[in-house]
C-alpha positions in Angstrom: -14.3 -18.2 -15.5 -15.8 -14.7 -15.5 -14.6 -12.1 -17.9 -13.6 -8.9 -16.2 -15.3 -5.6 -16.9 -13.3 -3.4 -19.1 -11.5 -1.1 -16.7 -9.5 1.9 -17.9 -8.1 5.1 -16.5 -10.5 8.0 -16.6 -8.9 10.9 -18.5 -10.4 13.4 -16.1 -9.0 11.4 -13.2 -5.5 11.3 -14.7 -5.7 15.0 -15.5 -6.6 15.6 -11.8 -3.7 13.5 -10.6 -1.3 15.6 -12.7 -2.8 19.1 -12.3 -3.0 19.0 -8.5 0.4 17.7 -7.8 -0.3 14.1 -6.9 1.7 11.9 -9.2 3.6 12.8 -12.4 5.1 10.6 -15.1 6.3 8.3 -16.4 9.5 10.2 -15.7 11.5 12.0 -17.0 8.5 13.5 -18.9 10.6 16.1 -20.7 12.5 13.2 -22.3 9.3 11.3 -23.1 9.5 9.2 -20.0 10.7 5.7 -19.0 7.9 3.3 -18.1 7.6 2.4 -14.5 9.2 5.4 -12.9 7.1 8.2 -11.3 7.5 11.4 -9.3 5.2 12.2 -6.4 4.3 15.8 -6.5 3.9 17.9 -3.4 0.3 16.7 -2.6 1.0 13.1 -3.5 4.1 13.0 -1.4 2.2 14.3 1.6 -0.4 11.6 1.1 2.2 8.9 0.7 3.8 10.1 3.9 0.5 9.7 5.6 0.2 6.1 4.4 3.7 5.3 5.5 3.3 6.9 8.9 0.1 4.9 9.4 2.1 1.8 8.7 4.7 2.8 11.2 2.1 3.5 13.8 0.4 0.1 13.4 3.6 -1.9 13.3 5.2 -0.1 16.2 2.1 -0.4 18.3 2.2 -4.1 17.8 5.8 -4.5 18.8 7.6 -4.5 15.5 10.6 -2.2 15.1 11.8 -0.5 12.0 15.1 -1.2 10.3 16.7 0.4 7.2 18.9 -1.8 5.1 21.0 -1.3 1.9 19.2 -1.2 -1.4 22.2 -2.9 -3.2 23.6 -6.3 -2.2 26.3 -8.5 -3.8 24.9 -11.3 -5.9 25.9 -14.0 -3.4 22.9 -12.8 -1.3 20.5 -13.1 -4.3 21.9 -16.5 -5.1 21.2 -17.7 -1.6 17.7 -16.2 -1.6 16.9 -17.8 -5.0 16.2 -14.5 -6.8 19.2 -14.7 -9.1 18.1 -18.0 -10.7 14.3 -18.0 -10.4 13.1 -14.4 -10.0 11.7 -13.9 -13.5 8.4 -13.3 -15.3 7.0 -15.0 -18.4 6.8 -12.8 -21.5 4.7 -13.0 -24.6 5.2 -10.8 -27.7 2.7 -9.4 -30.2 3.4 -10.7 -33.7 2.2 -7.5 -35.3 3.7 -4.5 -33.3 6.3 -6.3 -31.2 5.0 -5.1 -27.9 5.9 -7.4 -24.9 3.6 -8.3 -22.1 3.7 -10.4 -18.9 1.8 -13.4 -20.0 -0.1 -14.2 -16.8 -1.1 -10.6 -16.1 -2.4 -10.3 -19.7 -4.8 -13.1 -18.8 -5.7 -11.8 -15.4 -6.4 -8.3 -16.7 -9.1 -9.8 -19.0 -10.5 -12.5 -16.7 -11.1 -12.9 -13.0 -8.6 -15.7 -12.6 -5.2 -16.2 -10.9 -2.9 -17.3 -13.7 0.4 -16.9 -11.9 0.7 -20.7 -11.2 -0.5 -21.8 -14.7 1.9 -23.6 -16.9 3.1 -21.9 -20.1 1.0 -24.4 -22.1 -2.1 -23.6 -20.1 -1.6 -19.8 -20.6 -1.1 -20.2 -24.3 -4.2 -22.4 -24.7 -6.3 -20.0 -22.7 -5.1 -17.0 -24.8 -6.1 -18.8 -28.0 -9.4 -20.1 -26.6 -10.5 -16.7 -25.3 -9.0 -14.8 -28.3 -6.9 -12.5 -26.1 -5.2 -9.9 -28.3 -2.4 -7.4 -28.0 -3.7 -4.5 -25.9 -1.7 -2.1 -27.9 -2.7 -2.8 -31.5 -5.2 -5.7 -31.2 -2.8 -7.9 -33.1 -2.4 -11.7 -32.5 0.1 -12.8 -29.9 3.0 -15.2 -30.6 2.6 -18.8 -29.6 5.6 -19.0 -27.4 6.5 -17.7 -23.9 10.0 -16.7 -22.7 11.4 -15.9 -19.2 12.9 -12.5 -18.4 14.8 -11.9 -15.2 13.3 -9.1 -13.0 16.6 -8.3 -11.3 18.2 -4.9 -11.9 21.9 -5.6 -12.2 24.9 -3.4 -11.3 28.6 -3.6 -10.4 30.2 -2.3 -7.2 34.0 -1.9 -7.4 34.2 -5.1 -9.5 31.7 -7.1 -7.5 28.6 -8.3 -9.3 25.6 -6.9 -7.4 21.9 -6.2 -7.9 19.4 -3.7 -6.6 17.0 -5.3 -4.2 13.7 -6.5 -5.6 12.1 -6.5 -2.1 13.0 -5.4 1.4 12.5 -8.8 2.9 15.9 -10.4 2.1 17.9 -7.5 3.5 15.7 -7.7 6.6 16.8 -11.3 7.3 20.5 -10.7 6.9 21.1 -8.9 10.3 19.0 -11.5 12.1 21.7 -12.1 14.7 22.0 -8.4 15.5 18.3 -7.8 16.2 17.9 -11.2 17.9 20.4 -9.9 20.4 18.6 -6.5 20.5 15.4 -8.2 21.5 17.3 -10.0 24.3 17.2 -13.3 22.5 13.4 -13.7 23.0 10.8 -14.8 20.5 8.5 -13.8 19.0 10.1 -10.6 17.7 9.2 -8.4 14.8 11.0 -6.0 12.5 9.9 -4.1 9.4 11.3 -1.9 6.6 9.9 0.8 4.5 12.1 1.6 1.5 12.7 1.4 -2.2 12.8 -1.8 -4.3 13.4 -2.3 -8.0 12.2 -4.8 -10.5 12.8 -5.0 -14.2 9.0 -5.2 -14.9 8.1 -6.5 -18.3 5.5 -4.0 -19.4 4.6 -1.6 -16.6 1.0 -0.5 -16.8 -1.8 0.6 -14.4 0.1 3.7 -13.3 2.1 3.2 -10.1 0.4 -0.2 -9.4 3.1 -1.9 -11.4 6.3 0.2 -11.3 9.9 -0.6 -11.8 10.9 1.5 -8.8 8.5 1.4 -5.9 8.4 1.6 -2.1 7.8 -1.5 -0.1 6.7 -1.9 3.5 7.3 -5.4 4.8 6.9 -6.7 8.3 8.7 -9.9 9.4 7.7 -11.7 12.5 10.1 -14.3 13.8 8.4 -17.1 15.8 9.1 -20.4 17.4 7.3 -23.0 15.2 6.2 -24.8 18.4 4.3 -21.7 19.5 2.3 -21.0 16.4 -0.9 -22.4 17.9 -0.2 -21.2 21.4 -0.4 -17.5 20.4 -1.0 -15.3 23.4 -2.6 -12.5 21.4 -4.9 -14.8 19.4 -7.8 -14.4 21.9 -7.8 -10.6 21.4 -8.6 -11.0 17.6 -10.2 -14.4 17.1 -13.8 -13.1 17.0 -12.9 -10.5 14.4 -14.8 -11.2 11.1 -12.8 -10.8 7.9 -13.8 -11.3 4.2 -12.1 -14.7 3.6 -12.2 -16.0 0.0 -10.7 -19.5 0.0 -9.3 -21.0 -3.2 -12.1 -23.6 -3.4 -14.8 -20.9 -3.3 -12.9 -18.9 -6.0 -13.5 -21.8 -8.4 -17.3 -21.5 -7.9 -18.1 -17.8 -7.6 -16.8 -14.4 -6.7 -19.0 -14.1 -3.6 -17.0 -13.5 -0.4 -18.3 -14.4 3.1 -17.2 -12.7 6.3 -16.3 -15.2 9.0 -14.4 -15.0 12.2 -10.7 -15.7 12.3 -11.4 -18.4 14.8 -13.8 -20.1 12.3 -11.3 -19.7 9.5 -8.8 -21.6 11.6 -11.4 -24.4 12.3 -12.3 -24.7 8.6 -8.6 -25.0 7.8 -8.5 -21.9 5.7 -5.5 -20.8 7.8 -3.1 -23.1 9.6 -2.2 -21.3 12.9 -3.2 -18.8 15.5 0.0 -16.8 14.8 -0.8 -16.6 11.1 -4.4 -15.5 11.9 -3.0 -12.7 14.0 -0.9 -11.6 11.1 -3.8 -11.7 8.7 -5.8 -9.5 11.1 -2.9 -7.1 11.5 -2.5 -6.7 7.7 -6.3 -6.2 7.3 -6.3 -3.6 10.1 -3.6 -1.6 8.1 -6.0 -1.2 5.1 -8.9 -0.5 7.3 -6.8 2.2 9.1 -6.0 3.8 5.7 -9.7 4.4 5.4 -10.4 1.9 2.6 -14.1 1.0 2.8 -14.7 -2.6 4.1 -16.9 -3.5 1.2 -13.9 -2.9 -1.1 -11.5 -5.3 0.7 -11.3 -9.1 0.4 -8.8 -11.7 1.5 -7.9 -14.1 -1.4 -6.2 -17.4 -0.6 -3.5 -18.6 -2.9 -4.3 -21.8 -4.8 -2.0 -24.7 -3.8 -0.3 -24.5 -7.2 0.1 -20.8 -6.9 1.9 -20.7 -3.5 5.7 -20.5 -3.3 7.1 -23.9 -2.6 8.4 -22.9 0.8 5.1 -21.1 1.9 2.9 -22.9 4.4 0.2 -20.3 4.2 -0.4 -17.5 1.7 -3.3 -15.0 1.4 -3.5 -11.7 -0.5 -5.4 -8.6 0.5 -7.2 -7.2 -2.6 -8.9 -3.9 -3.0 -11.7 -3.1 -5.6 -10.4 0.0 -7.5 -12.6 2.2 -9.8 -9.8 2.1 -12.4 -8.8 -1.6 -12.4 -11.3 -3.6 -10.4 -9.9 -6.1 -7.8 -6.2 -5.4 -7.4 -3.7 -7.2 -5.2 -2.4 -4.8 -2.4 -0.7 -7.0 0.2 0.6 -10.6 0.7 0.6 -12.4 4.0 2.9 -15.4 4.0 4.1 -18.1 6.4 7.6 -18.5 5.0 8.6 -21.2 7.5 12.3 -21.5 8.1 13.3 -21.3 4.4 15.0 -17.9 4.4 17.1 -18.2 7.5 18.2 -21.7 6.5 19.2 -20.6 3.0 21.3 -17.7 4.3 22.8 -19.9 7.0 23.8 -22.4 4.3 25.4 -19.9 2.0 27.0 -17.7 4.6 28.2 -20.4 7.0 26.7 -18.6 10.0 24.2 -20.2 12.3 21.0 -18.2 12.2 19.2 -19.8 15.2 17.3 -19.1 18.4 17.3 -21.0 21.7 14.4 -22.3 23.8 14.5 -22.1 27.6 15.5 -25.8 27.8 18.6 -25.0 25.7 17.3 -26.5 22.5 18.4 -24.6 19.4 16.2 -24.1 16.4 15.7 -22.0 13.3 12.8 -19.6 13.7 9.9 -19.5 11.2 9.1 -16.1 9.5 5.5 -14.7 9.1 5.5 -11.9 6.6 3.2 -9.0 5.8 4.5 -7.6 2.4 3.1 -4.7 0.4 4.1 -1.6 -1.4 3.0 1.9 -0.2 2.4 3.1 -3.7 -0.7 0.9 -4.2 -2.6 2.0 -1.1 -1.7 5.6 -1.9 -3.1 5.2 -5.4 -6.1 3.4 -4.0 -7.0 6.4 -1.7 -6.9 8.7 -4.7 -8.8 6.3 -7.0 -11.6 5.5 -4.5 -12.1 9.0 -3.0 -11.8 11.1 -6.2 -15.2 12.6 -6.5 -16.2 14.4 -9.7 -19.9 14.9 -9.1 -21.2 17.1 -11.9 -24.4 17.9 -10.1 -22.4 19.6 -7.4 -21.8 22.7 -9.5 -19.1 20.8 -11.4 -16.9 20.7 -8.3 -14.3 18.0 -8.1 -13.2 16.9 -4.6 -10.6 14.5 -3.2 -12.8 13.1 -0.4 -10.1 11.2 1.2 -10.7 10.2 4.9 -9.9 13.2 7.1 -7.1 11.6 9.0 -5.4 10.7 5.7 -5.8 14.1 4.1 -2.4 15.4 2.7 -3.1 19.0 4.0 -5.2 19.1 7.2 -6.2 22.7 7.4 -6.4 25.9 5.3 -6.2 29.3 6.8 -7.8 32.3 5.1 -7.7 35.9 6.2 -10.9 37.3 4.7 -9.3 40.5 3.6 -5.7 41.8 3.4 -6.3 44.1 6.4 -3.3 44.1 8.6 -5.3 43.0 11.7 -6.7 39.9 9.9 -3.3 39.0 8.3 -1.6 39.2 11.7 -4.0 36.8 13.4 -3.9 34.4 10.5 -0.1 34.3 10.4 0.2 33.9 14.1 -2.3 31.0 14.0 -0.5 29.4 11.1 2.7 29.3 13.1 1.0 27.8 16.1 -0.8 25.0 14.1 2.3 24.1 12.0 3.9 22.4 14.9 1.3 19.6 14.6 -0.5 19.9 11.2 0.2 20.5 7.6 -1.2 24.0 6.9 -2.1 25.8 3.7 -2.2 29.6 3.9 -4.2 31.3 1.2 -4.9 35.0 1.0 -5.6 35.3 -2.8 -9.0 35.5 -4.5 -12.6 35.4 -3.3 -13.4 33.4 -0.2 -15.6 31.1 -2.3 -12.7 30.3 -4.7 -10.4 29.6 -1.7 -12.9 27.2 -0.2 -13.1 25.4 -3.5 -9.3 25.1 -3.9 -9.1 23.8 -0.4 -11.8 21.1 -0.8 -10.5 20.1 -4.2 -7.3 18.8 -2.7 -9.1 17.1 0.2 -8.3 19.5 3.0 -10.8 18.7 5.8 -11.1 22.1 7.4 -10.8 25.7 6.3 -10.4 28.5 8.9 -11.4 32.1 8.1 -10.3 35.1 10.1 -12.9 37.9 9.5 -13.9 41.3 10.8 -15.1 40.0 14.1 -12.1 37.8 14.9 -10.0 40.5 16.6 -12.9 41.7 18.7 -14.4 38.4 19.7 -11.2 36.3 19.7 -12.9 33.7 17.5 -13.1 32.6 13.9 -15.0 30.5 11.4 -14.2 26.8 10.8 -15.7 25.1 7.7 -16.2 21.4 7.2 -15.1 20.0 3.8 -17.9 17.5 3.1 -20.9 19.2 4.7 -19.9 22.8 3.9 -21.2 23.6 7.4 -19.5 26.5 9.2 -19.2 27.2 13.0 -17.6 29.8 15.2 -14.9 28.7 17.7 -12.5 30.5 20.0 -9.0 31.0 18.6 -7.5 29.5 21.7 -9.4 26.3 21.1 -8.5 25.8 17.4 -5.5 23.5 17.9 -7.2 21.1 20.3 -10.5 21.1 18.3 -8.7 20.3 15.0 -6.8 17.4 16.7 -10.1 15.9 18.0 -11.9 16.4 14.7 -9.2 14.8 12.6 -8.7 11.9 14.9 -12.5 11.3 15.0 -12.7 11.9 18.8 -15.5 14.4 18.1 -17.7 15.2 15.1 -18.2 18.6 13.5 -21.8 18.6 14.5 -20.8 18.3 18.1 -19.2 21.8 18.0 -21.3 24.4 19.7 
C-alpha cells in the first residue's frame, strides 16, 4: 500500500481564494467560524453557477428533468431509507489534545487505500502499524472507534424530523407523480440540485468535506429487463474511459483507458445501461474542463459497496492540494429504494410493462456535489507563475470563466465612455460583464486576467471614427481589432470554442 504524498493547502492559494471573492470561511468568520460552513463570494458564486448550469445542460440534453424537493423530511422517511439507523461515521480521538477524526479518512489521507469498508479492528491495526498520529498535535490516537450519526436533527411542530443528507431520497418520494408526467413510460430520468447537510466528524480540505453542501444527483428509473437492451449504448460503447477496477487497485495505481464495450465484456460493469450512466457522468467532468489526465474511474471493492448496490464506481480527480479526490459516485441501486418506501408508506411504487406485468423499477444514480468540481477548477487552474512578472492568473477554461468579458474605455472622454456603456448594456443580455474605467490600461488587463476573464475589450481614440475596438485574449495576450457590431457574435463563438482567437482577421 503506497503512502500518499504530503498534500497541503498552499498559503498563497488560500489567500487568492479569499482576496478575489471566491470562497470565504469557515463562517461566520467574525465569530471565529464553524467548521464545514462556507460563503461563496461574488466570483466564486458565478463559477459555481457555471458548474451547476453545465450540469443542467448535460442532464437536460440527455432527457433528465429537474425537480426541487424539500430539504427537511419527517424521520419516518429517514427510517425507511435506512439513514436514521445506519448513516454514521466511525470516529477516533486523539489521546493528547482530544481532537476527533473520521477514522477511515485519517487512513486514506495518509495512504492510497480505500478504508471505508474496513472493519474497526483492521483500521486500528493499520493505524498502529503505520504509526499514524493526530494531524493536529502529532499525539497518539486512542485504541477504540465509536460511531457518530451524520444526521442533522430538527423538530417541526412537534414532529421529529431531519435535514436531508442527500437529494436522492427526496427525489424518490414523488415517484408516482413523475411516472405519470412521463406518460408511464420507462426509462425516465429526473435530477435535483440543492442543499444537503451532514454532521461531518472533522471537516477538513476546505469545501471538499463540508457540513452544508450542494448536491447534484441524477436518478434514472429503468426496467431491469432492459438493462442490457439499452438503445443508446451503441452511441457510446466505443468511448474509452480510464477504468481502474478493484483488482488492479491491489497491484498498482496505473490506470488503463479501455472502451465501455470492453469494460462490459471484462465484467468491470454489469450492464449497458450502467455503462451509459458511467459515460454520462464522465462527460460532465470533461465538460467542466477538467483535463483527461486528471480523471480516473475507481471501482468499489466488493466489501466497500453498499449492500443493495449491484454496481458502484467513483469518479476521482487529481487535485494539486489533496491528490486523488472522490468527486462523483455512479451506482446501480437496483429496486432497493422504491421497495423500502413502498413498504413503509403502504403505497405501491411500481411501473407496468406493455403486457400488463407490474414491477418495481431499478434506479441508476449519478451522485455528486457541485462544491467539489467548483473547487477543482480553482485548484487545477490557479496559475502563480513567478517568471511571468509575478502575475497570478485563474486560467479556468474560457467557457467556465465566472466573468466572460471586461470592457475598458481607454480614457474618461465622454465619447469613449458612451460607446463602452452602450456596449456593456448590449452584451449583458448574454454575458457576465465587468466594466472597469479606473487606472492604467495595463493594470486593468492584469485585474481582468487575474480573475480568469477570457476577453478584455478596449474602446480607444479610433473606436468612434472606425466603429471598431480592440479585443485582448487572456492567455496569449494577443490583441485584434474587430467591428463593434460583430462583438457579441464573436464573443459567443470564441467562448463556445466555435472559433479560435487566431482565426480573427
